[in-house]
Each structure stands twice: as C-alpha cells, then as structure tokens.
N, C-alpha and C positions, 0 to 999 in steps of 0.2 A: 301156350298163351303167356304173355309177359306177365312177370310177377306184379308189377304196378297196376296193370289192367285187371288182373284177378282181384287184387285188393280194392281197387276202385269200384268194380262191379259188385263186390261183396258189401262194401260200405253203401253203395247206392241202393241195393236191395234191402239193406238194414234200415236206411232212412226211410224208404217207401213203406217198410213194415210199420214204422211208428206213425207215419202219416195216415196209412190205411187203417191202423188200430184206432187212432182218434176219430176218424171218419165212422168207423163201425161203432164205436162207443157212444158217439153223439148223434149223428143224423141217422145212421142205418138202424140203430136200435129202436127208433121211433117208427120206422117204416117197415121193417122186415119181420117175418114170422120167426118162431124159435128155430125151425128147421133151416131157414135161410141164414140166420145168425150163426148156427152151428157150422154150416158149410163155409161161411165166410171166415170164421175163427179158425177152421181147420186149414184153410188156404193160407191164412195169415201166419199160423205156426209153422207150416212147412217152409214158407218164405223166409221167416226169420231164422229158423234152424240152418237153413242152407246158406243164408247170407253169412252167418257166423262161421260155418264150415268153409266157405269160400275165402274168408279172411285168414283162417288157420292155414289152409292149403297155400295161400299166397306167401305166407311166411315160412312154410316148411318144404315146399317143392323147389327143386333145383331146376326143373324144366329141361333136364337133359334127355328125357325120354318122351316120345310121342304119347305114350300112355297117360302121362300126366296132363297133356293137353286134352285128350280125350275125356278124362274124368272131370276136368273143370268144364269142358263143353257140355258134358252130359248134365252136370249139376246146374249150369246156367240155363240152358234150353229147357231142361226138365222143370225147373222152378218156375220159369216164364210160362211154359204151357200149362202146367198143373195149376198154379195159384191164379194166374190171370185169367184162365178159362173159368175158374170157379167164380171169381169176381165178376166176370162178365155174365155168367148165368144168373147169379143172384141179382145183379143190378137190372138186367134185362127183364127178369121176372117181376121185380118190383115196378118197373115202369110199364108193364103189361105187353111187352113185345119180346117174349122169350126167344133168345137166340139159341135155338136148339143145335145149330151147327157147332157150337162150342162143346156140347156133351161128349163126342168122341175125341176131342183133343185132351181132355183131362187125363184119361188113362195113358195116353201117349207120353204126356209129361210124367206120369207116375212111373212108367216103364223106363224112361230115361233116367229118372232119379235112382231107380233100382239098379240099372246097369252102372251108373256112376259109383254107387256104393260097392257093387261086385268088383269093378275094376280097382277101386281103392283097396279092397280086401285082398285082391290078387297081387297088388304091388307089395303088400306086406308079406303075404304067404310066400312069394317068389324070393324074398330075402331070407326067409326062415328055412326053406327047403334046399 
C-alpha cells in the first residue's frame, strides 16, 4: 500500500476517533448504559491506537516487501471490523434494534489486528535472526 495512502487512512481514522469521542462524550453519554459506554470507549481506544500506528508505519515502511502491505491491510481492515462493529452494536442497541449480525464481526476484526501485530513482530525478528 502506498505511503501516502497509509498516512491518509491513519489520519482519517484519527480524525474519526476525535469525532466519535465527542459524540460519545456528549450525546451517547446521555443515552447509553455504563456497559455500552465502556464498549464504545474500547472501540474508540483501539481505533485511535491503530490510527497512530498507521501514521508511524506510513513514515517507516519502505513498501519493498509484500509483508508490509499485509501488515497495513490487517491493521486497516481489523480496525474497521473491530471498532465499527462495536459502534454499530452499541448504537443499534440504544435504538432498540440490536444488529446481532455485527457480533461475530468483532472477533474477526480482533483477529486481524492480532495477525497484523504478529506480522509486524515477524518483520523485526527476521532482521535480528
């Protein structure tokens, strides 16, 4: 994946984290239960952490290896599936129409994030060994 695209998508996810954080702090806080707020905040934290990570990777990767593309892809898709499925679950529950189909999507996103981290560790171990 191109350097500028990785940086752009990291910045976009970061910007959306700020917007969703404000939404959660103002509107959602009045409507959601403590459990729903905790889930929303978890999704928000994961999104923000991985947005920052994508910015860092965009500046540090040379994109000479397909593994780097896989790492970025895992982090992007994993963040989207993990965080946005939780946002959808929380909001659908608040509006009384729980979108149960989103439940199985969350762990798939978490798995992709884990694979992304494992691949990132592999790239560093490969240089050490």
